[in-house]
MIDOSE-1310 file (N, C-alpha, C; in nm, 2 decimals, decimal comma, always signed):
residues 292
mrqi	-3,75/-2,17/-1,45/-3,69/-2,18/-1,32/-3,77/-2,27/-1,23; -3,70/-2,34/-1,14/-3,77/-2,42/-1,04/-3,71/-2,40/-0,90; -3,78/-2,45/-0,80/-3,73/-2,43/-0,66/-3,70/-2,57/-0,60; -3,60/-2,58/-0,52/-3,57/-2,70/-0,45/-3,57/-2,66/-0,30
vigs	-3,65/-2,73/-0,22/-3,66/-2,70/-0,08/-3,56/-2,79/+0,00; -3,48/-2,73/+0,08/-3,37/-2,79/+0,15/-3,39/-2,77/+0,30; -3,35/-2,87/+0,38/-3,35/-2,86/+0,53/-3,49/-2,90/+0,58; -3,51/-2,87/+0,71/-3,64/-2,90/+0,77/-3,67/-2,80/+0,88
ganq	-3,80/-2,80/+0,91/-3,85/-2,71/+1,02/-3,81/-2,56/+1,00; -3,77/-2,50/+1,11/-3,73/-2,36/+1,11/-3,61/-2,33/+1,02; -3,53/-2,43/+0,99/-3,41/-2,42/+0,91/-3,43/-2,45/+0,76; -3,55/-2,47/+0,72/-3,58/-2,50/+0,58/-3,55/-2,37/+0,50
wqvn	-3,50/-2,40/+0,38/-3,47/-2,29/+0,28/-3,49/-2,33/+0,14; -3,51/-2,24/+0,05/-3,54/-2,27/-0,08/-3,43/-2,22/-0,18; -3,40/-2,31/-0,27/-3,29/-2,28/-0,37/-3,36/-2,26/-0,51; -3,33/-2,14/-0,57/-3,39/-2,11/-0,70/-3,29/-2,16/-0,81
vknq	-3,34/-2,24/-0,89/-3,26/-2,31/-0,99/-3,30/-2,27/-1,13; -3,21/-2,22/-1,21/-3,23/-2,19/-1,35/-3,22/-2,31/-1,44; -3,30/-2,32/-1,54/-3,29/-2,43/-1,64/-3,17/-2,42/-1,73; -3,11/-2,30/-1,74/-3,00/-2,29/-1,83/-2,87/-2,36/-1,78
viql	-2,81/-2,44/-1,87/-2,69/-2,52/-1,84/-2,57/-2,45/-1,90; -2,47/-2,44/-1,83/-2,34/-2,38/-1,89/-2,24/-2,49/-1,90; -2,18/-2,51/-2,01/-2,08/-2,61/-2,03/-1,94/-2,55/-1,99; -1,87/-2,63/-1,90/-1,74/-2,58/-1,86/-1,63/-2,63/-1,95
pdwi	-1,56/-2,54/-2,01/-1,46/-2,58/-2,11/-1,34/-2,64/-2,04; -1,26/-2,72/-2,11/-1,15/-2,79/-2,06/-1,05/-2,70/-1,99; -1,02/-2,58/-2,06/-0,92/-2,50/-2,01/-0,95/-2,44/-1,87; -1,08/-2,42/-1,84/-1,12/-2,37/-1,70/-1,11/-2,49/-1,60
adag	-1,15/-2,61/-1,64/-1,14/-2,72/-1,56/-1,00/-2,75/-1,52; -0,91/-2,74/-1,62/-0,77/-2,76/-1,60/-0,70/-2,65/-1,51; -0,75/-2,53/-1,53/-0,70/-2,42/-1,45/-0,73/-2,44/-1,30; -0,86/-2,49/-1,28/-0,90/-2,52/-1,14/-0,82/-2,63/-1,08
knav	-0,80/-2,73/-1,16/-0,72/-2,85/-1,11/-0,58/-2,81/-1,08; -0,52/-2,73/-1,16/-0,38/-2,68/-1,13/-0,38/-2,60/-1,00; -0,48/-2,51/-0,98/-0,49/-2,43/-0,86/-0,50/-2,52/-0,74; -0,59/-2,62/-0,75/-0,61/-2,71/-0,63/-0,48/-2,79/-0,60
qkwe	-0,41/-2,83/-0,70/-0,29/-2,91/-0,68/-0,18/-2,82/-0,61; -0,18/-2,69/-0,64/-0,09/-2,60/-0,57/-0,14/-2,58/-0,42; -0,27/-2,56/-0,41/-0,33/-2,53/-0,28/-0,31/-2,65/-0,18; -0,33/-2,77/-0,23/-0,32/-2,89/-0,14/-0,19/-2,90/-0,07
kifp	-0,08/-2,84/-0,13/+0,05/-2,85/-0,07/+0,07/-2,75/+0,04; -0,01/-2,64/+0,04/+0,02/-2,53/+0,13/-0,09/-2,51/+0,23; -0,21/-2,57/+0,22/-0,32/-2,56/+0,32/-0,26/-2,62/+0,45; -0,29/-2,55/+0,56/-0,24/-2,60/+0,69/-0,27/-2,74/+0,72
kean	-0,18/-2,82/+0,76/-0,20/-2,96/+0,79/-0,26/-2,98/+0,93; -0,35/-3,07/+0,95/-0,40/-3,11/+1,08/-0,40/-3,27/+1,08; -0,40/-3,32/+1,21/-0,38/-3,46/+1,23/-0,51/-3,54/+1,20; -0,57/-3,52/+1,08/-0,69/-3,59/+1,05/-0,67/-3,71/+0,97
wvqn	-0,77/-3,79/+0,94/-0,75/-3,92/+0,87/-0,71/-3,90/+0,72; -0,77/-3,81/+0,65/-0,74/-3,79/+0,51/-0,60/-3,73/+0,49; -0,56/-3,65/+0,58/-0,42/-3,59/+0,58/-0,32/-3,70/+0,60; -0,34/-3,79/+0,70/-0,25/-3,89/+0,73/-0,24/-4,00/+0,62
efni	-0,36/-4,03/+0,56/-0,36/-4,13/+0,46/-0,32/-4,09/+0,32; -0,36/-3,97/+0,28/-0,33/-3,92/+0,14/-0,26/-3,79/+0,13; -0,23/-3,73/+0,25/-0,15/-3,60/+0,25/-0,23/-3,49/+0,17; -0,36/-3,49/+0,19/-0,45/-3,38/+0,13/-0,54/-3,33/+0,24
psfi	-0,59/-3,21/+0,22/-0,68/-3,15/+0,33/-0,82/-3,21/+0,33; -0,87/-3,26/+0,21/-1,01/-3,30/+0,20/-1,03/-3,39/+0,08; -1,13/-3,47/+0,08/-1,17/-3,55/-0,04/-1,24/-3,47/-0,14; -1,31/-3,36/-0,11/-1,38/-3,28/-0,21/-1,36/-3,14/-0,17
vrae	-1,33/-3,05/-0,27/-1,31/-2,91/-0,25/-1,39/-2,83/-0,36; -1,39/-2,70/-0,34/-1,46/-2,62/-0,44/-1,38/-2,49/-0,47; -1,35/-2,47/-0,60/-1,28/-2,36/-0,64/-1,38/-2,26/-0,70; -1,36/-2,13/-0,66/-1,46/-2,03/-0,70/-1,39/-1,91/-0,77
gvpv	-1,45/-1,86/-0,88/-1,40/-1,75/-0,95/-1,47/-1,72/-1,08; -1,41/-1,65/-1,17/-1,47/-1,61/-1,30/-1,37/-1,62/-1,41; -1,41/-1,65/-1,53/-1,32/-1,64/-1,64/-1,31/-1,49/-1,69; -1,19/-1,45/-1,71/-1,17/-1,32/-1,76/-1,08/-1,33/-1,89
gdkf	-1,13/-1,32/-2,00/-1,05/-1,34/-2,13/-1,02/-1,49/-2,13; -0,89/-1,51/-2,15/-0,84/-1,65/-2,16/-0,78/-1,70/-2,03; -0,81/-1,63/-1,92/-0,76/-1,67/-1,79/-0,88/-1,69/-1,69; -0,86/-1,77/-1,59/-0,96/-1,79/-1,48/-0,91/-1,73/-1,36
hffe	-0,98/-1,63/-1,30/-0,94/-1,56/-1,18/-1,02/-1,62/-1,06; -0,94/-1,67/-0,96/-1,00/-1,74/-0,85/-1,02/-1,64/-0,73; -1,14/-1,66/-0,66/-1,17/-1,59/-0,54/-1,11/-1,67/-0,42; -1,15/-1,80/-0,42/-1,11/-1,88/-0,30/-1,12/-2,03/-0,34
ieer	-1,06/-2,11/-0,25/-1,08/-2,26/-0,26/-1,14/-2,30/-0,12; -1,25/-2,36/-0,13/-1,32/-2,41/+0,00/-1,28/-2,55/+0,02; -1,22/-2,58/+0,13/-1,18/-2,72/+0,16/-1,28/-2,81/+0,22; -1,39/-2,75/+0,27/-1,50/-2,83/+0,33/-1,63/-2,76/+0,27
pagi	-1,65/-2,77/+0,14/-1,76/-2,70/+0,08/-1,90/-2,75/+0,11; -1,99/-2,65/+0,12/-2,13/-2,69/+0,13/-2,19/-2,69/-0,02; -2,31/-2,73/-0,03/-2,37/-2,73/-0,16/-2,36/-2,86/-0,24; -2,29/-2,96/-0,19/-2,27/-3,08/-0,27/-2,41/-3,15/-0,29
gvvs	-2,49/-3,16/-0,19/-2,62/-3,22/-0,20/-2,71/-3,15/-0,29; -2,71/-3,01/-0,28/-2,80/-2,93/-0,36/-2,76/-2,94/-0,51; -2,64/-2,93/-0,54/-2,60/-2,94/-0,68/-2,63/-3,07/-0,74; -2,62/-3,18/-0,66/-2,65/-3,31/-0,71/-2,80/-3,33/-0,74
qfss	-2,88/-3,24/-0,69/-3,02/-3,24/-0,72/-3,06/-3,18/-0,85; -2,99/-3,08/-0,89/-3,02/-3,01/-1,02/-2,93/-3,04/-1,13; -2,82/-3,11/-1,11/-2,72/-3,14/-1,21/-2,70/-3,30/-1,21; -2,76/-3,36/-1,31/-2,74/-3,51/-1,31/-2,60/-3,54/-1,35
sfad	-2,53/-3,46/-1,43/-2,39/-3,48/-1,46/-2,30/-3,48/-1,34; -2,33/-3,38/-1,25/-2,25/-3,37/-1,13/-2,28/-3,49/-1,04; -2,41/-3,53/-1,03/-2,44/-3,64/-0,94/-2,38/-3,77/-0,99; -2,38/-3,79/-1,12/-2,32/-3,91/-1,18/-2,17/-3,91/-1,15
kleq	-2,10/-3,80/-1,18/-1,95/-3,80/-1,15/-1,92/-3,82/-1,01; -2,00/-3,76/-0,92/-1,98/-3,78/-0,77/-2,00/-3,92/-0,73; -2,10/-3,99/-0,79/-2,12/-4,13/-0,76/-2,01/-4,22/-0,81; -1,96/-4,19/-0,93/-1,85/-4,27/-0,98/-1,73/-4,25/-0,90
lsvn	-1,70/-4,13/-0,86/-1,58/-4,11/-0,78/-1,59/-4,17/-0,64; -1,71/-4,16/-0,58/-1,74/-4,20/-0,44/-1,71/-4,35/-0,43; -1,72/-4,43/-0,53/-1,69/-4,57/-0,53/-1,55/-4,60/-0,48; -1,46/-4,50/-0,51/-1,32/-4,52/-0,48/-1,29/-4,46/-0,34
wpdf	-1,38/-4,40/-0,27/-1,37/-4,34/-0,14/-1,40/-4,45/-0,04; -1,34/-4,45/+0,08/-1,39/-4,53/+0,19/-1,53/-4,47/+0,23; -1,61/-4,55/+0,29/-1,74/-4,50/+0,33/-1,72/-4,40/+0,45; -1,80/-4,29/+0,45/-1,79/-4,20/+0,56/-1,93/-4,13/+0,58
kvlv	-1,96/-4,09/+0,70/-2,08/-4,03/+0,73/-2,06/-3,88/+0,76; -2,16/-3,80/+0,77/-2,15/-3,66/+0,80/-2,20/-3,63/+0,94; -2,11/-3,59/+1,03/-2,15/-3,55/+1,16/-2,18/-3,40/+1,17; -2,30/-3,37/+1,20/-2,35/-3,23/+1,20/-2,36/-3,19/+1,35
sear	-2,30/-3,07/+1,38/-2,30/-3,02/+1,52/-2,44/-2,98/+1,56; -2,46/-2,98/+1,69/-2,59/-2,94/+1,74/-2,64/-2,80/+1,69; -2,54/-2,71/+1,67/-2,57/-2,58/+1,63/-2,62/-2,57/+1,49; -2,60/-2,67/+1,41/-2,63/-2,67/+1,27/-2,75/-2,77/+1,23
qgsg	-2,80/-2,84/+1,33/-2,90/-2,94/+1,30/-3,01/-2,89/+1,21; -3,04/-2,96/+1,10/-3,16/-2,93/+1,01/-3,13/-2,82/+0,91; -3,01/-2,76/+0,90/-2,99/-2,65/+0,81/-2,91/-2,69/+0,69; -2,85/-2,80/+0,68/-2,76/-2,83/+0,57/-2,82/-2,92/+0,46
ddyl	-2,74/-2,95/+0,36/-2,79/-3,03/+0,25/-2,72/-3,16/+0,23; -2,64/-3,20/+0,33/-2,56/-3,32/+0,32/-2,65/-3,45/+0,32; -2,76/-3,44/+0,38/-2,85/-3,55/+0,38/-2,89/-3,60/+0,24; -2,87/-3,51/+0,14/-2,90/-3,55/+0,01/-2,80/-3,63/-0,06
wrei	-2,68/-3,65/+0,00/-2,58/-3,74/-0,06/-2,51/-3,83/+0,04; -2,53/-3,81/+0,17/-2,46/-3,89/+0,27/-2,55/-3,91/+0,39; -2,52/-4,02/+0,47/-2,59/-4,04/+0,60/-2,55/-3,94/+0,70; -2,64/-3,88/+0,77/-2,62/-3,79/+0,88/-2,62/-3,85/+1,01
vtad	-2,52/-3,82/+1,10/-2,52/-3,87/+1,24/-2,50/-3,76/+1,33; -2,53/-3,78/+1,46/-2,50/-3,69/+1,57/-2,38/-3,76/+1,64; -2,32/-3,69/+1,73/-2,21/-3,74/+1,81/-2,24/-3,87/+1,88; -2,36/-3,88/+1,93/-2,40/-4,00/+2,01/-2,42/-4,12/+1,92
qvea	-2,44/-4,09/+1,79/-2,47/-4,20/+1,69/-2,34/-4,25/+1,62; -2,23/-4,19/+1,65/-2,10/-4,23/+1,58/-2,06/-4,36/+1,63; -2,03/-4,45/+1,54/-1,98/-4,59/+1,58/-1,82/-4,59/+1,57; -1,77/-4,69/+1,63/-1,62/-4,69/+1,65/-1,54/-4,69/+1,52
sdll	-1,60/-4,75/+1,42/-1,53/-4,76/+1,29/-1,56/-4,65/+1,19; -1,65/-4,55/+1,22/-1,69/-4,45/+1,13/-1,59/-4,35/+1,09; -1,57/-4,32/+0,96/-1,50/-4,21/+0,92/-1,61/-4,10/+0,90; -1,56/-3,97/+0,92/-1,66/-3,86/+0,93/-1,62/-3,74/+0,85
lira	-1,71/-3,67/+0,79/-1,70/-3,53/+0,75/-1,78/-3,45/+0,85; -1,71/-3,37/+0,93/-1,77/-3,30/+1,04/-1,81/-3,16/+1,01; -1,94/-3,13/+1,02/-1,98/-2,99/+1,00/-1,99/-2,92/+1,14; -1,88/-2,87/+1,18/-1,87/-2,79/+1,30/-1,77/-2,68/+1,29
epee	-1,78/-2,58/+1,37/-1,68/-2,47/+1,37/-1,55/-2,52/+1,45; -1,44/-2,46/+1,41/-1,32/-2,50/+1,49/-1,32/-2,48/+1,64; -1,40/-2,38/+1,68/-1,41/-2,36/+1,82/-1,50/-2,45/+1,90; -1,57/-2,54/+1,83/-1,66/-2,64/+1,89/-1,57/-2,76/+1,93
seyh	-1,50/-2,74/+2,04/-1,39/-2,83/+2,08/-1,45/-2,97/+2,11; -1,57/-2,98/+2,14/-1,63/-3,11/+2,18/-1,62/-3,21/+2,06; -1,60/-3,16/+1,94/-1,59/-3,25/+1,82/-1,44/-3,28/+1,79; -1,35/-3,22/+1,86/-1,21/-3,25/+1,83/-1,16/-3,39/+1,86
rfms	-1,24/-3,46/+1,94/-1,20/-3,60/+1,97/-1,22/-3,69/+1,85; -1,29/-3,64/+1,75/-1,31/-3,72/+1,63/-1,21/-3,69/+1,52; -1,11/-3,61/+1,55/-1,01/-3,56/+1,45/-0,95/-3,67/+1,37; -0,91/-3,78/+1,43/-0,84/-3,89/+1,36/-0,93/-3,96/+1,26
rcvs	-1,06/-3,93/+1,26/-1,15/-3,99/+1,17/-1,19/-3,90/+1,05; -1,15/-3,78/+1,05/-1,20/-3,68/+0,96/-1,15/-3,69/+0,81; -1,24/-3,68/+0,72/-1,21/-3,68/+0,58/-1,20/-3,54/+0,52; -1,21/-3,44/+0,60/-1,19/-3,30/+0,56/-1,14/-3,22/+0,69
slve	-1,14/-3,09/+0,67/-1,08/-3,01/+0,78/-1,17/-3,00/+0,90; -1,11/-2,98/+1,02/-1,19/-2,96/+1,14/-1,14/-2,83/+1,21; -1,02/-2,84/+1,27/-0,96/-2,72/+1,34/-0,91/-2,62/+1,24; -0,88/-2,65/+1,12/-0,82/-2,56/+1,02/-0,93/-2,51/+0,93
kgnk	-1,05/-2,54/+0,95/-1,16/-2,50/+0,86/-1,17/-2,35/+0,84; -1,17/-2,31/+0,71/-1,18/-2,17/+0,68/-1,05/-2,10/+0,68; -0,94/-2,16/+0,71/-0,81/-2,09/+0,72/-0,77/-2,05/+0,58; -0,74/-1,92/+0,56/-0,72/-1,86/+0,43/-0,57/-1,82/+0,40
iyge	-0,48/-1,87/+0,49/-0,34/-1,84/+0,47/-0,29/-1,88/+0,33; -0,35/-1,99/+0,28/-0,30/-2,04/+0,15/-0,30/-1,93/+0,04; -0,40/-1,84/+0,04/-0,41/-1,73/-0,06/-0,30/-1,64/-0,06; -0,24/-1,61/+0,06/-0,12/-1,52/+0,07/+0,00/-1,59/+0,01
klgw	+0,01/-1,72/+0,03/+0,12/-1,80/-0,02/+0,11/-1,81/-0,18; -0,02/-1,82/-0,23/-0,04/-1,83/-0,37/-0,03/-1,69/-0,44; -0,03/-1,58/-0,36/-0,02/-1,45/-0,42/-0,16/-1,39/-0,45; -0,26/-1,45/-0,40/-0,40/-1,41/-0,43/-0,44/-1,29/-0,35
wktv	-0,39/-1,28/-0,22/-0,42/-1,16/-0,13/-0,30/-1,14/-0,04; -0,30/-1,03/+0,03/-0,20/-1,00/+0,13/-0,26/-0,95/+0,26; -0,18/-0,95/+0,37/-0,23/-0,91/+0,50/-0,23/-0,76/+0,51; -0,33/-0,70/+0,56/-0,33/-0,56/+0,59/-0,38/-0,54/+0,74
yndg	-0,32/-0,43/+0,80/-0,35/-0,41/+0,94/-0,42/-0,28/+0,97; -0,41/-0,18/+0,88/-0,48/-0,06/+0,90/-0,52/+0,00/+0,77; -0,60/+0,11/+0,77/-0,65/+0,17/+0,64/-0,54/+0,22/+0,56; -0,43/+0,25/+0,61/-0,31/+0,30/+0,53/-0,25/+0,20/+0,45
dlpw	-0,28/+0,07/+0,48/-0,23/-0,04/+0,39/-0,32/-0,07/+0,27; -0,43/-0,01/+0,26/-0,53/-0,04/+0,16/-0,51/+0,04/+0,03; -0,53/-0,02/-0,08/-0,51/+0,05/-0,21/-0,64/+0,12/-0,25; -0,67/+0,23/-0,19/-0,80/+0,29/-0,21/-0,83/+0,34/-0,35
espf	-0,72/+0,35/-0,43/-0,74/+0,39/-0,57/-0,80/+0,28/-0,66; -0,80/+0,16/-0,61/-0,85/+0,05/-0,69/-0,96/-0,03/-0,62; -1,05/-0,11/-0,69/-1,14/-0,19/-0,62/-1,07/-0,31/-0,55; -1,12/-0,34/-0,43/-1,06/-0,45/-0,35/-1,16/-0,51/-0,26
vikp	-1,12/-0,62/-0,20/-1,20/-0,69/-0,10/-1,12/-0,71/+0,02; -1,17/-0,69/+0,14/-1,10/-0,74/+0,26/-1,19/-0,84/+0,33; -1,12/-0,94/+0,38/-1,19/-1,05/+0,45/-1,11/-1,11/+0,56; -1,18/-1,17/+0,66/-1,11/-1,23/+0,77/-1,01/-1,33/+0,73
crgs	-0,91/-1,35/+0,81/-0,80/-1,45/+0,78/-0,86/-1,59/+0,80; -0,97/-1,61/+0,86/-1,04/-1,74/+0,87/-1,19/-1,72/+0,87; -1,26/-1,79/+0,79/-1,40/-1,78/+0,79/-1,46/-1,83/+0,66; -1,59/-1,82/+0,65/-1,67/-1,87/+0,53/-1,80/-1,79/+0,52
karg	-1,87/-1,82/+0,41/-2,00/-1,76/+0,38/-2,01/-1,61/+0,37; -1,90/-1,55/+0,33/-1,89/-1,40/+0,31/-1,91/-1,33/+0,44; -1,89/-1,39/+0,56/-1,91/-1,32/+0,69/-1,78/-1,23/+0,71; -1,81/-1,11/+0,75/-1,70/-1,02/+0,78/-1,63/-0,96/+0,65
leiw	-1,68/-0,99/+0,54/-1,62/-0,94/+0,41/-1,67/-0,80/+0,38; -1,58/-0,72/+0,33/-1,61/-0,58/+0,29/-1,56/-0,56/+0,14; -1,64/-0,49/+0,06/-1,60/-0,47/-0,08/-1,59/-0,32/-0,11; -1,48/-0,28/-0,16/-1,45/-0,14/-0,20/-1,47/-0,13/-0,36
dpik	-1,57/-0,06/-0,40/-1,60/-0,05/-0,55/-1,61/+0,10/-0,58; -1,50/+0,17/-0,58/-1,51/+0,32/-0,59/-1,55/+0,38/-0,72; -1,54/+0,30/-0,83/-1,58/+0,35/-0,96/-1,72/+0,32/-1,00; -1,76/+0,19/-0,99/-1,89/+0,15/-1,03/-1,99/+0,16/-0,91
krkg	-1,94/+0,15/-0,79/-2,03/+0,17/-0,67/-2,15/+0,08/-0,67; -2,14/-0,04/-0,70/-2,25/-0,13/-0,72/-2,31/-0,18/-0,58; -2,43/-0,22/-0,59/-2,50/-0,27/-0,47/-2,42/-0,38/-0,41; -2,41/-0,38/-0,27/-2,33/-0,48/-0,20/-2,19/-0,43/-0,16
sstr	-2,15/-0,32/-0,22/-2,02/-0,26/-0,18/-2,03/-0,19/-0,05; -1,91/-0,16/+0,01/-1,91/-0,10/+0,14/-1,86/+0,04/+0,13; -1,90/+0,12/+0,23/-1,85/+0,26/+0,24/-1,71/+0,26/+0,30; -1,63/+0,36/+0,27/-1,50/+0,37/+0,32/-1,50/+0,36/+0,48
skiv	-1,59/+0,43/+0,54/-1,59/+0,43/+0,69/-1,62/+0,29/+0,74; -1,71/+0,22/+0,67/-1,74/+0,08/+0,72/-1,61/-0,01/+0,70; -1,54/+0,01/+0,60/-1,42/-0,07/+0,58/-1,32/-0,04/+0,68; -1,30/+0,09/+0,71/-1,20/+0,13/+0,81/-1,24/+0,08/+0,95
rtls	-1,37/+0,09/+0,98/-1,42/+0,04/+1,11/-1,40/-0,11/+1,12; -1,44/-0,19/+1,02/-1,42/-0,33/+1,02/-1,28/-0,37/+1,04; -1,19/-0,31/+0,97/-1,05/-0,35/+0,98/-0,99/-0,31/+1,11; -1,03/-0,20/+1,17/-0,98/-0,15/+1,30/-1,02/-0,25/+1,41
ettg	-1,13/-0,33/+1,39/-1,17/-0,42/+1,50/-1,10/-0,55/+1,49; -1,00/-0,57/+1,41/-0,93/-0,69/+1,39/-0,78/-0,67/+1,42; -0,71/-0,78/+1,42/-0,56/-0,78/+1,43/-0,50/-0,80/+1,29; -0,58/-0,78/+1,19/-0,53/-0,80/+1,05/-0,63/-0,87/+0,97
mycq	-0,64/-0,84/+0,84/-0,73/-0,91/+0,75/-0,66/-0,93/+0,62; -0,72/-1,00/+0,53/-0,66/-1,02/+0,39/-0,72/-0,93/+0,30; -0,64/-0,87/+0,21/-0,69/-0,78/+0,11/-0,66/-0,84/-0,03; -0,77/-0,85/-0,11/-0,76/-0,91/-0,24/-0,81/-0,81/-0,35
plvd	-0,75/-0,80/-0,46/-0,81/-0,72/-0,57/-0,95/-0,77/-0,61; -1,04/-0,68/-0,63/-1,17/-0,72/-0,67/-1,17/-0,76/-0,81; -1,21/-0,89/-0,84/-1,23/-0,94/-0,97/-1,38/-0,93/-1,01; -1,41/-0,85/-1,11/-1,55/-0,83/-1,15/-1,62/-0,96/-1,18
pieh	-1,74/-0,98/-1,12/-1,82/-1,10/-1,16/-1,87/-1,09/-1,30; -1,92/-1,19/-1,35/-1,97/-1,19/-1,49/-2,10/-1,11/-1,49; -2,12/-1,02/-1,58/-2,24/-0,94/-1,59/-2,35/-1,03/-1,65; -2,46/-1,04/-1,59/-2,57/-1,13/-1,63/-2,70/-1,05/-1,63
qegm	-2,79/-1,08/-1,71/-2,92/-1,01/-1,71/-2,99/-1,01/-1,58; -2,96/-1,11/-1,50/-3,03/-1,13/-1,37/-2,94/-1,09/-1,25; -2,83/-1,03/-1,28/-2,74/-1,00/-1,17/-2,60/-1,02/-1,20; -2,52/-1,06/-1,11/-2,38/-1,08/-1,12/-2,35/-1,23/-1,09
miyr	-2,26/-1,29/-1,17/-2,24/-1,43/-1,16/-2,10/-1,47/-1,14; -2,08/-1,58/-1,06/-1,95/-1,65/-1,04/-1,97/-1,80/-1,07; -1,85/-1,86/-1,09/-1,85/-2,01/-1,11/-1,81/-2,07/-0,98; -1,87/-2,19/-0,94/-1,83/-2,27/-0,83/-1,80/-2,41/-0,88
ifyg	-1,67/-2,45/-0,89/-1,63/-2,57/-0,95/-1,58/-2,67/-0,84; -1,64/-2,79/-0,84/-1,60/-2,89/-0,74/-1,50/-2,99/-0,80; -1,40/-3,03/-0,71/-1,30/-3,12/-0,75/-1,30/-3,23/-0,64; -1,29/-3,36/-0,68/-1,28/-3,47/-0,59/-1,15/-3,54/-0,60
fdpk	-1,10/-3,59/-0,49/-0,97/-3,66/-0,50/-1,00/-3,81/-0,52; -0,93/-3,87/-0,62/-0,94/-4,01/-0,65/-0,83/-4,08/-0,59; -0,85/-4,16/-0,48/-0,75/-4,24/-0,41/-0,67/-4,34/-0,50; -0,74/-4,38/-0,61/-0,68/-4,48/-0,70/-0,57/-4,42/-0,78
tcdw	-0,59/-4,30/-0,83/-0,50/-4,24/-0,92/-0,42/-4,13/-0,85; -0,46/-4,10/-0,72/-0,40/-3,99/-0,65/-0,40/-3,86/-0,73; -0,52/-3,83/-0,79/-0,53/-3,71/-0,87/-0,67/-3,65/-0,85; -0,68/-3,52/-0,88/-0,81/-3,45/-0,86/-0,89/-3,46/-0,99
vclg	-1,02/-3,48/-0,97/-1,12/-3,50/-1,08/-1,22/-3,39/-1,08; -1,23/-3,32/-1,19/-1,33/-3,21/-1,20/-1,47/-3,27/-1,21; -1,56/-3,23/-1,12/-1,70/-3,29/-1,11/-1,80/-3,19/-1,18; -1,75/-3,07/-1,22/-1,85/-2,97/-1,26/-1,89/-2,90/-1,14
gcyn	-2,01/-2,84/-1,14/-2,05/-2,76/-1,03/-2,17/-2,68/-1,06; -2,17/-2,55/-1,02/-2,28/-2,46/-1,05/-2,23/-2,32/-1,07; -2,32/-2,24/-1,13/-2,30/-2,10/-1,13/-2,39/-2,03/-1,03; -2,36/-1,92/-0,98/-2,43/-1,85/-0,87/-2,45/-1,71/-0,91
irpn	-2,57/-1,66/-0,91/-2,61/-1,53/-0,95/-2,68/-1,45/-0,84; -2,64/-1,33/-0,81/-2,71/-1,24/-0,72/-2,72/-1,10/-0,77; -2,82/-1,02/-0,73/-2,83/-0,88/-0,78/-2,73/-0,79/-0,71; -2,63/-0,84/-0,64/-2,53/-0,75/-0,58/-2,39/-0,82/-0,58
lrih	-2,29/-0,76/-0,53/-2,16/-0,81/-0,53/-2,13/-0,92/-0,43; -2,22/-0,93/-0,33/-2,20/-1,04/-0,23/-2,27/-1,16/-0,28; -2,20/-1,24/-0,36/-2,26/-1,35/-0,43/-2,24/-1,48/-0,35; -2,35/-1,53/-0,29/-2,35/-1,65/-0,21/-2,49/-1,71/-0,21
gakd	-2,52/-1,80/-0,12/-2,65/-1,87/-0,12/-2,76/-1,80/-0,05; -2,78/-1,67/-0,07/-2,89/-1,60/-0,01/-3,03/-1,63/-0,07; -3,13/-1,58/-0,01/-3,27/-1,61/-0,06/-3,29/-1,56/-0,20; -3,23/-1,45/-0,24/-3,25/-1,40/-0,38/-3,14/-1,45/-0,48
alfg	-3,07/-1,55/-0,44/-2,97/-1,61/-0,53/-3,03/-1,70/-0,63; -2,97/-1,71/-0,74/-3,00/-1,81/-0,85/-2,89/-1,90/-0,87; -2,92/-2,03/-0,90/-2,82/-2,13/-0,93/-2,85/-2,20/-1,06; -2,75/-2,26/-1,12/-2,77/-2,34/-1,24/-2,65/-2,43/-1,25
alvy	-2,67/-2,53/-1,34/-2,57/-2,64/-1,36/-2,45/-2,59/-1,44; -2,33/-2,62/-1,39/-2,21/-2,59/-1,46/-2,15/-2,73/-1,49; -2,17/-2,77/-1,61/-2,15/-2,91/-1,65/-2,01/-2,94/-1,71; -1,94/-3,04/-1,67/-1,81/-3,08/-1,73/-1,82/-3,22/-1,77
């Protein structure tokens, strides 16, 4: 195992990378592509550059889930994914495919909001600018929250989401989850997840694991309290992560849009392991190359 240091100053963080490489089979890559093709048609539209030019939400997206038997069960599709720079550091296959695809993209820079300065990994694959450094002709991938309205003036230049960032309504339309409003709507007899209707990074997410009661799951009272503090959340059946000797594992598969063919290309990605059900990029997380 090795470590990759990302960011700078107080925002510096360490990524733990396993040497083990997992080969992504064609059927999983195809399942992800099929899901992304359905997703692109129903993700909320906004008046950004990539939507106006290609009728898609983003040039690069990430599908997350696990294989279960001969099917792949998806957790989410992220339309403005983080981790592109990190994965390119430990997966030469991913870096090569990203570079080959990027030749067909127009040049764009990454505009990082003041609230995020120094914390991301985009500098590993793109030029980073602040709002004051943006030039008149620049296309942009903007790392800012929808409520940071000072960045909305750059909407017409965006190559990914801005005001619709983290909107999860697509999952309801795909049948992956449904809206719940109170604890009486929840299927307490079965494992499930509730999550905000908009968001990312597992914030506000609660997991009900009544049979196995694994680390990272929530108590009934915590779930009831979290739901009562909202005007509704999404409820999704809990799909068990892959059992691994070092914890629990999920797949994160990146897809890039090729403007020449108007098709999605599987770039590979990474697997993510944590010792509990809340699997994301925490300090105790492990990552490895998922090669396609």
